[in-house]
Each structure stands twice: as C-alpha cells, then as structure tokens.
N, C-alpha and C positions, 0 to 999 in steps of 0.2 A: 480629426483630420479634416481639410477642406476638399469638397467635391470640385469638380472642373468648373462649375458654374458659380463657385463662391459659397455654396451652402456647406454647412457642417455636416459631416457623415459620422454616424456611430457605426463602428465595426464590430461584429460579434463573432468571437472565435468558438465558443461553446455552443452547443445545440440549444434551441428554444426549450426544449424539454428539460435540460440541465439548468438553464437559466431560472426557469420557474419552479422546478421540482415537481415530482408527481406524487400525489395530487397537490396542486398549488394550495398553500395554506394562507389565510388572511395575515397580513403582517408585512414586515420589513425583510428584504434580502439585500445584503451588502454586495455591491458590484466590484469586482476585483480586476485590475489590469497592471500595466507596467508602463506608466506615463513617460518614465525617463528613457525607456529602451525600446518600446514599440511606438505608441502614440497615446496621447491623453484620452481619446474617445474609443479605445479598443478594449472591449470586455472579454476576459478570458475565463472567468468563472464567477460564481455567486455563492454566498454563505448566508444561511438563514439566521436572522436575529432570534436569540433564545431567551434573553433577559430583558424583561420589560418592567415598567412601573405601573402601579394601580390596575394591573390586569388589562392595560391598554396595549394591544399589539402594535400601535404606532407610536409608543413612547418608550424608547430604548433606555435601558440602564447602561449608559455609556461606559462607566468604569468597568462593570463586569464584563461587557462585550469586548472591550479592549483587552482585558486580561486573557481572555480566551483566544482571540484573533491574533494577538501578539505572539502566541506560541505557534499557531497554525500557519501563518503567512511566512513564507520564505522571502528573505531580503531581496529587493529587487521588484517584488510585486507590492501593489499598494491599493488602498481604498479609492475608487474613482467615482463613486456615486451610490445610489441606493434605488431598489425597486419596490414600490409600494404595491402589494397585491391586495386588492379590495378597495381600490381607491374610489372615492365617491365624488370629490371636488378637484378636477384636474389642475386647475390653476394653483389652488391652495395647497394641494398635496405635492405638486412639483416643487414649490418653494420649501416645503417641509422636508422633502427628500434631499434637496441641496443642502439644507441646513444641517440635517441629521449627519450627512456625510462629512461635513466640515467638523462637527463636533466629535465624531468617532476618531477622524484623522488626527485631531488635535490631542485626544486622549492617548492615542497610540504613540505618537512620536513628538508631541509637545513642540510642534512647529507649525508654521503656515503652510497652507497648500498654494503652490505656484501654478498649478495646471486647473483646467476647466473640470467642473463635476458634472456627472450625468444624472438625470432624474428620469426613472423609468416607471410607468404606471399601467396597472392591469386590474381588471374588475373581478378577477378570480373565477368568473363564470365562463371565460373563454381564454383562448391562448393568445389573443391580440395584445400587444405591448406598445405603448406610445412612449416615445422618447423626447426629453428636452436636455439642454446643456445650459450651465452657467456661464454668462459672458460679462465680465466685470461685476457689476452690482445687479444685473438683470438676469432673468431666465428666458430663454428663447427656444422655440420649438425646433425640432430636427425633422427635416423632410426626407432624408435619405438615411435608410438603414441597410447595412449590407451584411448578410450571413455568409461567412466564407466557407468554401467547400473543402479547402485543404488547410485547416487551421495550423497543423503541425509545422508546415513549411513556413508560415509566417512567424511562428514562435521560435523556431530553431534555425531558421536561415541564417541569422547572424547572432542568435542568442546562445549562451553557454551557461554551465553551472560551475560553480566553485564550491568545495567543501572543505571546511576546517574543523579538526578535531583537536581539543585541547584539554589537558588535565591540570587543574588549578588546586593549589593549596593555599589558603588565605589565612592569616592570623586573625583571631578574634579575642578581644578582651571584654569582659562583661562582669557586672556586679554579681558576686557569688549568690546572693539570696534575693535578687530582684528579677522579675520578669523582663525579658529583652524588649526594648523598643524596636520592633520589627523594621519600620520604615527607616529609622535612623542607622540601624546595624546594616541593613542592605545598602543604604547610600554610602555607608563607610567602606564596605567590601567592594562596591562597584568603584568608588574613587581610587581605591588601592589597585584594583585590576586595570583601570584605565591608565594609571600611571606605569604599570608594567607594560601594557600592550604598546604605548606610545613612547616608551623609553628609547633613547637613541641606541642602546645596546641590544635591543630586542631585534632578532632577525626572523625573517619570514621566507621559508623555502618553498619556492613555487615549482610544481612539477606537473607533467603531463599525466593523465589518468593511466596511460599504458607506458610503463618504464621501459618497455622494449622497443617502443617507437623512436623515430628520430627527432621527436619534438624535445626541445631543450628544457633544461631546469635552470633556475636562477635564484639567487639570494637577494632579498630587498631588506636593507636595515631601516630600523625605525627613524633614524636621522635623515634618511634619504626619501622618505614618503612624498614630501613636497618638492623634491629636486626636480630639475628639467630632465636630467639623464635618466632617473628612474621612469619618468612618464613616457619614454620613448618605446618601452616595452609593453607590447599589446597582449591581450588575452589570447588573440588568435595564434600566438607563437605556441601556446600550450595546448589549445583546444583540438580535440579529435573531430569536432562536428563540422568544421569549416566546409561549406558547400555540400554537405551530406543530408541536411534535414533529418537527422536521425531522431525518431521519438523516443520517449523514456519507455522502457519495459522494466518490470519488476526484477528480472534476472540480470539486467545489464543497465547500469548508469554510467556514462562517461562524465566525470566531473574533475576539473582541474584542482589538484590537492594543494593545499596550503598548510604548512606545518610551521608552528611558532616555536622559536628557540630563544631563550635568554641567556645572555653571555656578560654577567656582571664585570668580567676581568676586561672587557673591551670599553674602556672608560677614556674620555678625553680630558678629564680634569687633571690639573698639574698635580704631581706627588705632593703630599703633605702629611702632617702628624694626624694620626687617627684621633677622632673625637667621639664623645658618648654623651647623648642627652638623656638626662634622667628625669621622668616626669612621675612624681610620687602619686601613688593612688590614694584617694580620700577615703576609700572604703574597701573592704575585702573584695578582690577581684580574682576572677578565674580566667585561665587562658586556655584556648582550644583552637584546632585547626579545622577550617572548613573545607573538605575536598569535594570537588565538582568535576564531573566529566562532560565538557561541552562539546557539542557536535551540531554545526550549522551548515545549511546550504544557502548560497546566493545566486540569484539569477541576474545575468549581466550580459552586455553586448561584447563580441569579440573585437569590436573596434575601440573599446575602452581600454586604457592602460592598466597594468597590473597595480601600480602604486596608488592610483585613485580608487580602484576596486577595493584593495585592502583598507585604505583609509576610510571611505565612505560606505562600504558594505560589510566587510568582514569584521572590522574592529567593532562597529556599532551592533552588529548581530551578536558577537561574542558577549558584549556587555549586557545587551537586553536579555540574553538567555541565562546569563549568570544571575542577574537580578531576579527574574522570574523563578529559577530554580531555588535561589535563597529564600524567596518568600514562601514558596511551597514547603521548603524544609522546616523553616521556623514555625509555620502555621501547623505543621504535622508532628511537632515535637511531642505532644501528649499521647500520640499513638505509637511512639516508639521511633527509633532512627530510621531515616528514609534511605532509599537506594534509587535515586533518580536517574533516569537515563533518556536522552533524546533519541528518536527514531524518525526516519523520513518514509513517506508513503506516496504511492501514485495509484489511487483507487480507480476502478473501472468508471469511465465517464468523465474523468477530470484530465484536463490538458496540463495542469501545473503540478509539481511535487508539493507535498504538505508535510508539516512537522506535528509530532505529538510527543510529550514527555510522559513517561510511565513510571510508576514506582514499583521496582522489581521485587520489593518485599511481598507484593501481592502477586499471586499466580494469575495466569491469564483466565482461569476458570472462577476465580473469586469474584463475589458480587460487586465490590468496589470497582475492580477493573471492568466488568461488564457494563456498570452504570456509566463509566467514563466513555467507553466505546459507544454506547448507545447514544449519548449526547453528541458525540462526534458524527455519527451517521445521521442524526436529525438535522445537525447544522449544515451538513454537506449534501443533504437529500439523497443518501445512500439507502438501499434496501436494508431492512431490520431482520432479514432471515439468514444472512450469510456473513462470515467473518471477513471483512476488507481491511480493517485497521488493527488487526492483531500484530504482535511482535513478529510472528513468523511470516507476515506478509510484508514486512518492511522492505525497503529498497536495498538491492545489493549492488555494491559498486565494484565494477571491473568488467570482465570480459566472458562471454559465453565460450564454450568449447568450439573450436573452429571446425570441428568435424560435422557440425550441423545442428539446426535448432530443434530437430526431432529427437535428439539424444540428450540425456542428462546423466551427470556423473553421479554414481552411488558407490562409494568405496573405490575399488580398483576397476569396476566395470562401467560400461556405458549401457544405458538402458533406453530402448526405443520408446518414444511416447506418442500417443494417438495414432497407432498403425492403422486404424480403420479409415483414416482420411483418405488412403489410396485405394480403398475397396471399390470395385465397380458397383453399379446399381443392382438391386435385387431382382428386378424384372418383374415384380408384381404389378399387374395391371390395376390402374386406378386405386393403388392402396394409399393408406395415410402412414407417414413415416414418423416414428417417434425414436429418438435417439438419446444416448447418454449426454449429459451437460457438463461440460468441463474437461479436464485433462486427466490422464492416467498413465502409468507406465506398464509396460509388458513384461511380466514374469512368467517364465516357462521352465520346463525340465533343463537341468544341468547348468542353469544360469549361476554365475559366481563361482563356479568349480564344485558345486553341491550335486552329488550324484543321487538325485531323487527319481530317476526313471522307474516308473511302475508303481510308485506310491505317493508321489508329492504333489498330484495335479490340484487337490483342494487347497494345499498350502499355498501354492503359486496363485490360485484364483484369490485367496485371501490377501495375499501381498499385493496384487494388483488392485483390489478394493482399497486397502489401506493407503496405497500410493494415491488414489483419488482424494481421499480425505486430506492427505498431506498437501497436494498440490492446489486444493481449494482452500487451503489454510485452515481447516477445522482442527488440525492438530499439528504439533511440531515434533512428535515422537518420530524416531526412525522406524522405516518398514522392518518388522521383526523377522528374525531368522526362523527356520524350522524348529530350532532348539527353543527359542524364546516363545514361540507359539505353544510348543508342548509344555514348557514351564508355566505359562499363563493357565492352562488347562489343569495342571496338577495343583496350582495355588488355589483354584476356586473349588477343588475337590471333585472335579469331573473325572480325572484320571489319577492312577496310582503313580508314585514316584518312578517305577520302572518303565513308564511311558517316555520319560525324557530320554533322547538319543536313539529311540526305536524307529522302525520303519512303518509303523502303524498308520493306517488311513484315517482320515477324519472327514466329517460330512458337514452338511449345512447347520446342524444344531451346534456342532462344536465351533463352527465359524461364527455363529450368533453370540456364543459365550465369549469368545475371545474379543470380538468387536465391542461387546458391552464392558468387558474388563479393561481394555487398553485404551478405548476411545470414548466409552460412555454412549455408544450408538446403540439404539434399539433397531430390531429387525422385524419384519413380517415374514412369515413362512407359508408358502403355498404347497400342499401336498396333492400330487398327482398319482394316481394308481397305475397308470399306463402311459407310455410315450404317445399313444394315439390321442390322449386327452390334452396334450400341450397346446395344439392350435386354439382350443376352446378358451385358453387363458390369455389370448392375445389382447383382447380389449383391457383386461385387468393390467397386463404388462405395459401396454401403451399409456394407460393413466399413471403408472408408476414413474416412466421416464418423463412424462409431461410435468408431473408435480414434485418428484423427488430428484431425478436425474442421475441417481448413482448407479454403478455397475451392479449386476445381478449374478449371483452364483447359482449354477444349475448343477445339482448332484443326483446322480441315478446309478444304482449298481455299483460298479467299480470305476465310474468315470466322474469327472467334474469338468465343467466348462465356466467361462464368464460370458455373460450375455449383455452386449452393448446397445442393443436396439431391436425393435420389430417393426415390420411393415405389414399391414393389414387391410384387406379390403372387406368392409363390414357387409356388403351386399352379396359377394360371391363366396366368402370365406377363405379366399386365397391369402396366404401369408408366407412370411420368410422371418428368420431369425439371424441376427448378426452376431455370430460366435467368435470369440477370442479363445483359441485353444491353447491350454497351457501344456499339452503333451509334446509340443515342438522341441527337438533336441539339437537343432543346428546352430549356426552362428547368427548373430543379429543382422541378417541381410533382409532389408525391407522388401525387395523385389522377390526374393525367394519365399518369404512368408506369405505374401500376397499370392503369388502364383501356385503356391502349394496348398492353397486354402486353409492355411493354419489361423487366418483371420479372413472371414468372408460370410456371406449370406447363405444360410442353409434352409432349403425347403423341408418340410416334415416328410415329404416323399420326392426323391429327385426324378429326373427324366428317365432314369433306367429302372424305376420302381423300388429303388432302395429307401428304407426309412432311415432317417438320421437319429430319431428318437426311438428306442426299441419297444415293441408292444408289450413285451413280457417283463418289463422292468418298471419299477416305481421311480418317481422323480421328486425331490425337495428342491424348491426355488427359494433362495434366500434373498429377501428385498431389504437392503440396508436403508434406514431413513435418514433423511438430511436433518441434521440437528437445527433447530430454530433458534439461532443465537447471532451475536455480532461479535 
C-alpha cells in the first residue's frame, strides 16, 4: 500500500512474535498475505521453511516446500515474500529473499506473480526486522511499517470464507503388472476432474452458512460461470459476516457453502444416435475406482461475485487438493490402503485458517501421525507440548448454542463452562495467584438425571478433569458416565464385577487409575495427614498450576472437591483455595452457584473460626499431569 507521502508501507496483521516465532531460528520464513483481497504488502502470517538443500538454511528445497504449503494454505492467501532470520548482508539477502519468494510461488501455482514481493531481514539476535519490497526489477527499502492493533477487523471487514465438500469417484485404468507412473496417472485423474467441474451440466448450489437466516441460496451452472448475469450475484448475498468483523473460533465458523452437483441429463447437444468408441488395450489392464473426499476452504472478498469465486478459487482449490491426495495415495500404496481426509484448523496465535490432510488409518496416538503434527507445529511456530493440530481440534462449521458461550451441549444437557470466571477476588493480601490454564465443564450431583447425591462427588470431579483434557484437545473420548468409570476400574482389576452399577465411593487412587486407562495420563499424589497441613502445600500446588495447569482433585474422608487455583502470600503464609464443589444439587444457574459458594475461594479458617479442611481427616490430592505431546 502507498503511504500518504508516496512511500510504500508494509502492514503487518500478525504479531512480531508470531512473525519471527519464538525462539527465532536461523533460516527462511515465508510471508503469507492476500494480495488480491487485502493489499499486496499486508502480512497476515509466516511459515517456517523446513526443507533445505546441502544443510544450508538459506537454500530451500522448493519442490518439497511447495508440496507442504500447497496443503496448508487456504485458497485466497498467497506467498507475498520471505523473511531471512540471521541475515548478514542486507542488500544481497534482500534480493535472495525476493528471488526465493518468486521461485516458491512458481512451484506452488505454476504462474507468474503480478504483485510486489516483500523481503524482510533480521539478525536473529534481536527482534528488529527491516523490510524491502520489489518494484519492477529493483528492490527498494520500506520506510513505513505498520503493526495493526485490530487485525481481525481488517481481515474480516469485507472478507469471508467459502467451503466446498465433494466426494469424487474417478476411473483408473492401469497395466496389471506394472508400477503406476504416478505423475501421469495423477495428471490424467486431474484432467478428468477438471472436465467434470467445468462441464456445462455441472451445477453449484451456493448457500448461507445458516440455513435458517434470510440469506438466499442460488444455483450457478457450469455454462454460466463466465456469463454477465452470473457475475451480478455477490458473496455478500450469502455471507453472515457483513459489517460484523466476526473472528474465527474453533467452535463456530461461518462459511458460505458450495455444493457440487452433476446432471448429465441436462445436455444441450442435439439428439442423435449413441456411439461407442473402443480403444484396444495393448497389454493386460486392470480397472479400479479412486474414491476421494475433498474438503476445501477459500478466503475471498464479499464484493467479489460468486461465479468468479467458484471459477478462480473453488475449482482450482478442488483440483489442487485432488492432485495432492492422489499423489499421497499412490506413494503410500506399499503400506496399504489410505483413508485420507482433509481438516481445517485455526490454532492459537494464527489469524488465518489452515488445512491439513490426515490418513485416518493411523490413530491420533500413532507415531506417524505424531511426527506429521510435530512438523506442522515446527512450520507454524506452535508450542510442542500441547495438541493444537489434532483432528479433535479441527474447526466446526455452524453456530454455537444461542443460550450463551459459557454453556456447551453434552447429550441432552447444557453444561456450564469456566464458572470461576465470575468468582470475586480471594482477598489474600499481597498473594501470588496461580490458576488452572484452559477450559473445563462443571459436573456436579444430579447432573444429567443421575441421582448420585451422597456418593458421586469423586466421579463428578473426575468428569470435570476429563472435560478439561477434552477441551484442551488432548483426547476425543466422551466424558465417561459413572458406570463407564466403574467398568474401567473392573477391567484393570482394581474392583470386582459387582462394583458396576453400585453406589460405592471412589477416591484419588481410583481416579488416577481411570485417567491412566482412558487417557494415558499420569498423576502425582500428595498425601496430607490432616487438613491443618494443606496450607503448607500451597507452594507445591502453585507450581503445579504454573507448569501443568490441570484441575486437581482433593479427596478426604467422605468428601471430594475440585481445586482450580491457589493464592498464597509466601511471607505471611496467608492463603486461599479456589474450590469447585461437586456437591451442588441445583439447576445450572451461574448466579446461584457463585452466590451459594459452590464455586469460590475458601480460606483454611474463615472469619468465624470454622475450618474448611478438617483437622481429624486425611486428604489425598490428585495432580494430573499435562501430556507432553502435539
């Protein structure tokens, strides 16, 4: 973009930390933007270059880089430059960065770039970044760099998403006893698919993400993609985002839906006698059908017409994904039939959605899937100790329940989430606050119509803990029922079969067994002989919340609680415990829960001299550990 005084301005929507990644590693980071729909010099994200030649971090293997980025990059976003981290020669490296950007862009889409490219340079020892841009055949410096305070507004003010899912069955003829020529085979399949997608008889049903809204739906036929009438229908007619600047959240993604229909009977050819063309096979040939499930996202402007968007984004996106999935399928034939499926993600710290293709024949816990996710985390600069790119963390398209963002649906009931957000301060003077990290759901007595009053508090605490692992995407299993928890304990030999269906209590040890069996989660256990000793454990509990961030189960005597945080003054010994009490039997009324103290700060001894933790009772504290995984 041009500044008011004629200078070129680079505008950055992602944070400087996200641009460089932490810690910054010497090498190349590809700069991502949307030159067609925002501006050529606006950076929205960066990808780390992982594939290099001759162990030189500044010599990319463009073919391998293009193969990876082609999957990741949602159509509508593009390579707009490169960042050299560890630059030594400013002028020389700026030219290399521009040249590398052009080469990668050519490998990705096999066409020429019509927009300017950005060269960014950093010495890796500081967070300072210098920018240059390509202008015709020269590279000029940039004097104005603008970091935007509200990047979502810029991205979504006029931007919107389209999603197209399509099941394809393509014919494949191949020599019976010869190895497939992968490139030729994929090219043939793509040619066949292009013919179908651009066939005059093919129809594209375009709908708003919310079918209950007053937004219209429309059908665009293949023969009309280039017609003037079809170009009068804009994306804004279907988008729910107009004027709302709604950011993407994992639980809610509004995307215009495009569905592809083929109608061979809709032919404009004149009736005639049927003809058959016979091509004799020169060698034994086998016939098979290639089945693929395509699922693409496209980013576009609401001011662009639907016909152009389908022709220039949706169809090319489908073709590229088809070719990529076909290549993967043929290269993996030696390891058995593949079950490829595309997913879309919006990991923390990223403004734009991303795509990944996973092979469902491998479970999420298997090494091959773990290695793939690790490479994605490295490329995107994501932390390596938490799962952000698991299938369970994929974007969900649709709407949240209108009854509030703090409630989530589980079967027939609505569960309150993160109820401690409304809890008043603890009142500990000069204390250090340590809290749970992430979200959880509140499980308590009588929830879901289960009468566990008087015996189910530890079961409810366990359900809350497992809900934390679900919401942080460490697992995709459903929160287990009381019976399923009992079944797990019987299966590992801790309980007799008669335990299933009983009303017997369980404690911290049993919870650790269940977490290990169902989630593979290990736990630490702290034993306390008396409630008077619990304040002495505040420093250890604070360290747990700072490093692990998981909910803690406190079991003692006949009671069990969930601990969500501690506040502790190391100098005076004053402390408080943030307790989520599973003994609550009322309705999920947040105000009632908070005012009744069912979630709140508890002092070891209150103002009336009453002890929350009893002197004559022992306590076991279960500290579930955060799995170190991607």
